[in-house]
C-alpha positions as CSV (number, residue, x, y, z in Angstrom):
1,M,-21.5,18.0,24.4
2,T,-20.5,17.4,20.8
3,V,-20.0,13.9,19.5
4,A,-17.7,13.5,16.5
5,P,-19.0,11.3,13.7
6,A,-17.5,7.8,13.5
7,D,-14.7,7.2,11.0
8,T,-16.1,5.0,8.3
9,I,-13.7,5.8,5.5
10,A,-11.0,3.3,4.6
11,P,-7.4,4.5,3.9
12,I,-6.7,5.0,0.2
13,I,-3.5,3.4,-1.0
14,T,-1.9,5.1,-4.1
15,I,0.9,3.2,-5.9
16,T,3.1,5.8,-7.7
17,S,5.7,3.3,-9.0
18,P,5.7,1.0,-10.9
19,T,2.8,2.0,-13.2
20,D,-0.1,-0.5,-13.4
21,G,0.4,-3.1,-16.1
22,L,4.1,-2.6,-16.3
23,I,5.9,-5.1,-18.6
24,T,9.6,-5.5,-17.8
25,N,12.5,-7.9,-18.3
26,N,14.1,-6.7,-15.0
27,P,13.5,-9.4,-12.3
28,D,14.0,-6.9,-9.4
29,Q,11.1,-4.4,-8.9
30,S,10.5,-1.8,-6.1
31,F,7.2,-0.3,-5.2
32,S,6.5,3.2,-3.9
33,G,3.4,5.1,-3.0
34,S,1.4,6.8,-0.3
35,L,-1.5,6.5,2.1
36,S,-4.4,9.0,2.5
37,E,-4.2,8.8,6.3
38,V,-2.2,7.2,9.1
39,A,-2.7,3.5,9.0
40,T,-0.9,0.1,9.3
41,L,0.3,-1.0,5.9
42,T,1.1,-4.5,4.7
43,F,2.5,-5.9,1.5
44,N,1.6,-9.5,0.9
45,G,1.0,-9.8,4.6
46,A,4.4,-8.3,5.7
47,S,4.5,-5.0,7.6
48,V,5.6,-1.9,5.6
49,P,7.1,1.1,7.5
50,L,5.6,4.5,6.6
51,N,7.6,7.7,6.3
52,P,6.3,10.7,8.3
53,D,4.7,12.1,5.1
54,L,2.7,8.8,4.7
55,T,4.8,7.6,1.8
56,F,6.4,4.1,1.6
57,N,8.9,2.1,-0.4
58,V,9.0,-1.7,-0.7
59,G,11.7,-3.7,-2.4
60,P,13.4,-4.7,-4.4
61,I,11.1,-7.7,-4.9
62,V,12.3,-10.6,-7.2
63,L,9.7,-11.2,-9.9
64,S,8.9,-14.5,-11.5
65,E,8.5,-14.9,-15.2
66,G,4.9,-14.3,-16.2
67,T,2.2,-12.4,-14.3
68,N,3.0,-11.4,-10.7
69,S,0.3,-10.4,-8.2
70,F,0.8,-8.3,-5.0
71,V,-1.6,-7.1,-2.3
72,F,-1.2,-3.9,-0.3
73,E,-3.6,-3.6,2.6
74,A,-4.0,-0.6,5.0
75,S,-6.0,-0.5,8.2
76,D,-6.7,2.7,10.2
77,A,-7.3,3.1,13.9
78,A,-11.1,2.7,13.4
79,A,-10.5,-0.7,11.8
80,N,-11.4,0.5,8.3
81,T,-9.4,-1.4,5.7
82,G,-8.4,-0.5,2.2
83,S,-6.5,-2.6,-0.3
84,T,-5.1,-2.6,-3.8
85,T,-3.5,-5.2,-5.9
């Protein structure tokens, strides 16, 4: 009998748009990116649907003047959690 090793690696979230540190005067912003593996994805606590190729799109989100912060969190079937802000 062979026992597979336990999954201990958290999903990696890659944001492809917008670029980190973006400065804009457009109040509407959309986010796109991908996951490294099948997982449940949330954006500021709200569920985000994944495309079959593990890409996603969120938005448009209305920005406030000044700095805006967002949290993406992904959890896989083994309960490993990855996040990015």
